[in-house]
C-alpha positions, 0 to 999 in steps of 0.5 A: 500500500502506498504511503500516501494512502496510509497517511490519508487513512490515519488522517481520516481516523483521527480527524473526528477525535482531534476536532472534538478536542479542539472545539471543546478547548475553543468553547472555553473562550465563552466561559465568562458568558455562561453560568457556573454549572455549565462552565464546570461541565465545559472544563470537564469536557475539555480536559476529558476530550484532550486527554482521551485524544492524546492517550488514544494516539499514544496507545494506538501507535504503541500497538501499531508501530511497536507491539504488533510488529514485534510480537504478533508478526512473530507469533509471540501471542502470550508476550503480546497480551502481557505487554499490551495489558501492562501498557494499557494499565500504565496509560490509564493511571498516567491519564488519571493522574494527568487529569487530576493535575490538569484540574488542579492547575488549570481549572479555577477553584470556583468551578467544581470538577467531579471526581469519577475515579470509582468508575473512571479507571475500569471504563478507561481501561476497556476503552484503551483496550478497544483503541489498542485492538483498532491499532492492531486491526489497522496494522493487520489490514495494511500488512494484508493489503501490502502482502496481496499487492506484493504477491500480485507484483510477484506474479506479474514480474515472475512471468519473465523469470518463469519463461527464462526458467523454462529455457533453462529447465529444458535446455535443448543442448543439455537434452541433445547432448545427454540423449546422444551420450546415452545412445553411444553408451548403450553399445558399451554398457547397456546397464549404465545407459539404462540408469542414465536414461532413468535419471533423465526421466526423473529430471524431466518429471521434476521439471514438469511437475515439481517446479510448478509449486511455490515451494519444494523440499530441499531434499528434492532440489538436491536430488535433482542437482545430483542427477543433473551433475551425473548426466553432465559427467557422462561427457567426460572420463574424469570422475573428479571433474565435479565436486559436489557436497551437502552438509547439514540436515535438509529434512523438512526445509522448503525452498523455491524450486530451481533456485540453484540450478541456473548457477550450476548450468552456467558453471558447466557451460563456461567450465574449461578442460574437463580433465582438470580435477574439481574444475567445478566445485558445488556445495550446499551447507545447512546451518541453523536457519540458513542455507549457503550455496557455493558454486565455483568453476574454472573458466578461460579468462581470455574468452571475450564472452562474459559469464555473467550474461549467459544462461538465465542472466545474472540480473534476471536471477537477482530479480527472482531472488529479490521477489522470492526472498526479499530481505532473506538472501545475500548473493555474492558473485566474484569473477577472479582471474581464472575462477568464477565464484557464486555464493548465495545465502538464504535465511529460512523463516 
């Protein structure tokens, strides 16, 4: 929701109580022309309206700006209720003492100012509870509306990313090379060719069905990466061409599908000399609430083509990460003299 709309909503909400407080103060200017009983009522009304408005604003924004985002947004309900009750009780007593001080300081002694403390404190407590609930409701509504707007923006902007992802998911060169390699392998080792064909089938099934959801299990993403690497390694006899490692517990962790594969695809596309051990090194580490993905590949620094602009394109990947993991990720890309390094940290909520 735009800031101008939020400000307009707040102004409309406070227009009535602030106007009431202002006119009650304005009425005191006519105090000399009216009888004593009515004047006492005007003083009482002015102090009550001003104090009601002031403490309503304090409680409203205490819950709106601090307690709701600090506790409710983080699902700490019990602590929210406790802090909310303490805040409301505190405001009631401060308001009551403020009214007493104002009546003794600003109201002439000849005008009797009623002492309503017997029923004032319970009534005022529940009134401030209502104000606090309103503050939470307004904040929840704005957050809800902002989430809807953000999701709509995500869906609109993600169309371009999804089209590009389809090209990466079903890369014609990868498919053709894999099928040709399996075809050659059939004559040499039919059993191995059958296994690779099954892996290719699993990859196709994963790309067609699993990637249509917003989140998938990290274990499935890792299994896809392993099969993708295995099929890429058919093209070389060097068993140590690719190093892939996973550390930490990936169980029950969900992530956006195909979040790592664009970097891996780029690494294979630009890696040089498949006879070099660990020409590509990929690692996924799960520690606490964070996933760290690192992908390194050796490349020919004399080549004119720029790796950052290949495959999906780094800018498009950054856009997708920003939409899917806003303020929850950190992407670091380094292009050294002979090595390209991608480090991606994702915070798991």
